[in-house]
Legacy VTK file of the C-alpha trace (Angstrom):
# vtk DataFile Version 3.0
C-alpha trace
ASCII
DATASET POLYDATA
POINTS 262 float
-3.662 -19.441 18.951
-1.231 -19.956 21.828
-2.430 -18.591 25.125
-1.341 -18.420 28.733
-3.768 -17.971 31.590
-3.178 -18.180 35.318
-4.845 -20.977 37.257
-7.602 -18.749 38.638
-8.517 -17.654 35.125
-8.311 -21.096 33.571
-12.069 -21.511 33.553
-12.801 -18.252 31.790
-13.391 -18.296 28.061
-10.721 -16.459 26.104
-11.606 -13.958 23.419
-10.916 -14.640 19.780
-9.118 -12.315 17.402
-12.249 -10.460 16.351
-11.909 -6.783 17.138
-8.324 -7.107 18.335
-6.513 -8.279 15.222
-4.732 -6.202 12.586
-6.352 -3.087 11.136
-8.217 -4.955 8.457
-11.695 -3.863 9.576
-11.568 -0.357 8.138
-11.215 0.898 4.544
-7.644 1.572 3.481
-6.184 -0.358 6.401
-4.536 -3.031 4.284
-2.439 -0.401 2.563
-1.458 1.229 5.836
-0.618 -2.068 7.481
1.351 -3.290 4.500
3.439 -0.129 4.421
3.788 0.263 8.171
7.324 -1.019 8.291
9.408 1.945 9.321
11.309 2.372 12.577
11.464 4.799 15.458
14.505 5.121 17.698
14.477 2.770 20.655
14.548 4.396 24.099
18.005 4.416 25.664
18.402 1.512 28.069
15.089 -0.096 27.148
13.362 -2.325 24.648
12.094 -3.533 22.334
15.271 -5.549 22.125
17.480 -6.970 19.404
18.476 -10.612 19.758
22.107 -9.503 20.088
21.311 -7.162 22.994
21.951 -8.010 26.633
18.209 -8.075 27.239
16.686 -9.027 30.607
15.781 -12.686 31.065
12.072 -13.460 31.047
9.660 -16.133 29.916
8.984 -15.508 26.232
7.099 -17.324 23.482
9.350 -18.115 20.501
7.443 -17.016 17.396
10.419 -17.036 15.046
11.335 -13.414 14.414
9.595 -12.349 17.632
10.129 -13.498 21.196
6.949 -12.408 22.971
7.013 -11.884 26.754
4.447 -13.948 28.653
2.249 -12.140 31.152
-0.557 -13.429 33.355
-4.012 -12.629 31.960
-2.578 -11.792 28.519
-3.264 -14.177 25.633
-0.666 -14.616 22.872
-2.264 -15.375 19.500
-0.683 -16.173 16.148
-2.871 -15.202 13.211
-2.488 -16.320 9.607
-3.861 -14.618 6.512
-3.226 -15.360 2.850
-3.171 -11.633 2.087
-1.276 -10.233 5.081
0.830 -13.212 6.135
1.337 -13.949 9.827
1.340 -11.671 12.821
1.165 -11.936 16.599
-1.556 -10.423 18.755
-1.385 -10.007 22.521
-4.916 -9.803 23.934
-6.388 -8.872 27.291
-10.132 -8.479 27.663
-11.491 -6.331 24.855
-8.099 -4.836 23.946
-5.333 -6.187 21.754
-1.835 -5.331 20.576
-0.892 -6.513 17.093
2.863 -7.069 16.683
4.704 -7.483 13.408
8.392 -7.113 12.541
9.753 -5.992 9.180
13.142 -5.800 7.495
14.620 -2.300 7.475
17.606 -0.540 5.876
20.959 -0.705 7.618
21.484 3.028 7.953
18.138 4.797 7.732
14.821 4.502 9.500
11.353 4.476 8.004
9.070 5.327 10.908
8.742 9.019 10.036
7.739 8.159 6.475
5.396 5.414 7.598
3.644 7.661 10.110
2.774 9.999 7.258
1.445 7.101 5.201
-0.688 5.802 8.060
-2.082 9.298 8.730
-2.923 9.732 5.038
-4.660 6.361 4.889
-6.635 7.115 8.033
-7.738 10.490 6.688
-8.674 8.967 3.339
-10.830 6.307 4.996
-12.701 8.630 7.328
-10.500 8.260 10.396
-8.292 10.767 12.140
-5.094 10.767 14.166
-2.562 12.995 15.875
1.139 12.513 16.459
2.264 12.643 20.081
5.448 11.923 22.014
4.955 8.538 23.658
7.050 6.163 25.706
8.757 4.794 22.582
9.098 8.094 20.766
6.647 9.519 18.225
3.411 7.577 17.880
-0.015 8.062 16.344
-3.268 8.141 18.290
-6.649 8.456 16.715
-9.809 6.707 15.632
-10.617 4.357 12.779
-13.987 3.852 11.088
-15.616 0.492 11.614
-16.672 -0.893 8.245
-20.298 -1.946 8.017
-21.251 -0.597 11.447
-24.724 0.845 11.895
-25.201 3.811 14.224
-25.623 2.567 17.769
-26.643 4.041 21.089
-23.338 4.716 22.804
-21.817 7.082 25.301
-22.264 10.811 24.628
-19.917 12.022 21.893
-19.640 8.633 20.222
-21.694 7.447 17.282
-20.750 3.769 17.376
-18.987 4.008 14.006
-15.392 4.557 15.120
-12.920 2.903 17.451
-9.724 4.161 19.112
-6.325 3.042 17.838
-2.641 3.654 18.595
0.293 2.983 16.272
3.667 2.341 17.938
7.015 1.978 16.196
10.480 0.868 17.286
13.718 0.830 15.315
16.444 -1.789 15.590
19.417 -3.079 13.611
17.943 -3.830 10.156
14.449 -4.322 11.569
11.345 -2.369 12.468
8.719 -3.431 14.981
5.186 -2.123 14.605
2.553 -2.270 17.318
-1.129 -1.517 16.724
-3.136 -1.148 19.932
-6.922 -1.386 19.619
-9.870 -1.617 21.966
-10.434 0.349 25.189
-6.696 0.362 25.994
-6.059 2.514 22.921
-7.903 5.367 24.637
-7.025 4.671 28.282
-3.405 5.005 29.438
-4.114 2.944 32.536
-5.334 -0.002 30.482
-2.515 0.527 27.974
0.260 0.243 30.577
0.397 -3.558 30.468
0.520 -3.594 26.670
3.348 -1.043 26.709
5.294 -3.329 29.051
4.793 -6.200 26.608
5.937 -4.067 23.666
9.006 -2.921 25.613
10.032 -6.494 26.401
9.701 -7.979 22.893
12.920 -9.391 21.392
13.292 -9.193 17.599
15.336 -11.926 15.902
16.306 -10.391 12.562
18.615 -13.125 11.276
21.481 -12.675 8.819
19.562 -13.386 5.615
19.055 -10.552 3.107
15.576 -9.064 2.834
14.272 -5.901 1.150
13.078 -3.097 3.423
9.478 -3.491 4.604
9.371 -7.228 4.004
7.642 -8.939 6.972
9.940 -11.115 9.025
8.969 -14.743 9.528
6.442 -15.611 12.211
5.965 -19.237 13.165
4.219 -21.261 15.828
6.297 -22.346 18.829
7.384 -25.967 18.434
5.129 -27.267 21.210
2.159 -25.335 19.883
2.782 -26.584 16.338
2.683 -30.198 17.541
-0.561 -29.565 19.413
-2.083 -27.841 16.372
-1.084 -30.708 14.089
-2.783 -33.137 16.493
-5.972 -31.063 16.549
-6.016 -30.787 12.765
-5.429 -34.518 12.436
-8.383 -35.189 14.736
-10.514 -32.998 12.482
-9.331 -34.854 9.389
-7.224 -31.952 8.130
-3.609 -32.020 7.032
-0.949 -29.957 8.754
1.082 -27.171 7.147
3.108 -29.672 5.153
0.068 -31.521 3.853
-2.078 -30.801 0.832
-5.177 -30.045 2.925
-3.706 -27.056 4.748
-5.226 -23.627 4.177
-4.537 -20.390 6.000
-7.507 -19.427 8.119
-9.359 -16.147 8.129
-7.717 -14.262 11.026
-11.126 -13.131 12.254
-12.469 -16.662 12.533
-11.812 -18.680 15.661
-9.479 -21.558 14.917
-7.778 -24.351 16.857
-6.443 -23.165 20.197
-3.336 -24.200 22.084
-3.634 -23.169 25.715
-1.074 -23.339 28.486
-2.709 -23.137 31.925
-0.719 -21.629 34.789
LINES 1 263
262 0 1 2 3 4 5 6 7 8 9 10 11 12 13 14 15 16 17 18 19 20 21 22 23 24 25 26 27 28 29 30 31 32 33 34 35 36 37 38 39 40 41 42 43 44 45 46 47 48 49 50 51 52 53 54 55 56 57 58 59 60 61 62 63 64 65 66 67 68 69 70 71 72 73 74 75 76 77 78 79 80 81 82 83 84 85 86 87 88 89 90 91 92 93 94 95 96 97 98 99 100 101 102 103 104 105 106 107 108 109 110 111 112 113 114 115 116 117 118 119 120 121 122 123 124 125 126 127 128 129 130 131 132 133 134 135 136 137 138 139 140 141 142 143 144 145 146 147 148 149 150 151 152 153 154 155 156 157 158 159 160 161 162 163 164 165 166 167 168 169 170 171 172 173 174 175 176 177 178 179 180 181 182 183 184 185 186 187 188 189 190 191 192 193 194 195 196 197 198 199 200 201 202 203 204 205 206 207 208 209 210 211 212 213 214 215 216 217 218 219 220 221 222 223 224 225 226 227 228 229 230 231 232 233 234 235 236 237 238 239 240 241 242 243 244 245 246 247 248 249 250 251 252 253 254 255 256 257 258 259 260 261
């Protein structure tokens, strides 16, 4: 995990990926996430951006196919899973925005098709959603069931078994960017505003290599973070990514952390 915190917040413990990672906590989510690789038209004059665009300068974390804008009080995490590959999560408090880029066709978008697939998977797993017109075009808002949750005493109208979620999509030249917002920000526009700004300022680096539609684009650790991670793994007696002892970690388990303090 690579994180940035301001100096005042340096002493506060950061949250792990649990509860803010990809939609792998609810039945049918793997299928929806794996297929969620279709685009929506980008807003005129705004991001997310393509690497060839004249995008505004800003401090961004280089994660390979994604350049993630850095914001105070937002943690940038890179998660690895043998089943789902790598993705980036931007976390603040109890809310998180999962970001993943996919290859897309040259001439046609997939977001309309993918929205239907996500809605079908949600309905089939006990969730629900509705399509609305959002800042980035059509998006899905709804709730997802929490696997293995027992009924809990919660606020009126909630049974403790579901959680809010938003699915965002953005279309670019031969790529699609998906955002999955979870936690309180998925149900509160005020809390969501900062995550929307992050999504709008992401730069997607598609590259010139051929890739079939819906194939995830490469995500990698920033060079500085990779060196720090290798050092931590070496101290623990583990090999780095190029060594025989390397294994992808469960994305919902806390792993080595690389923190930049501001």
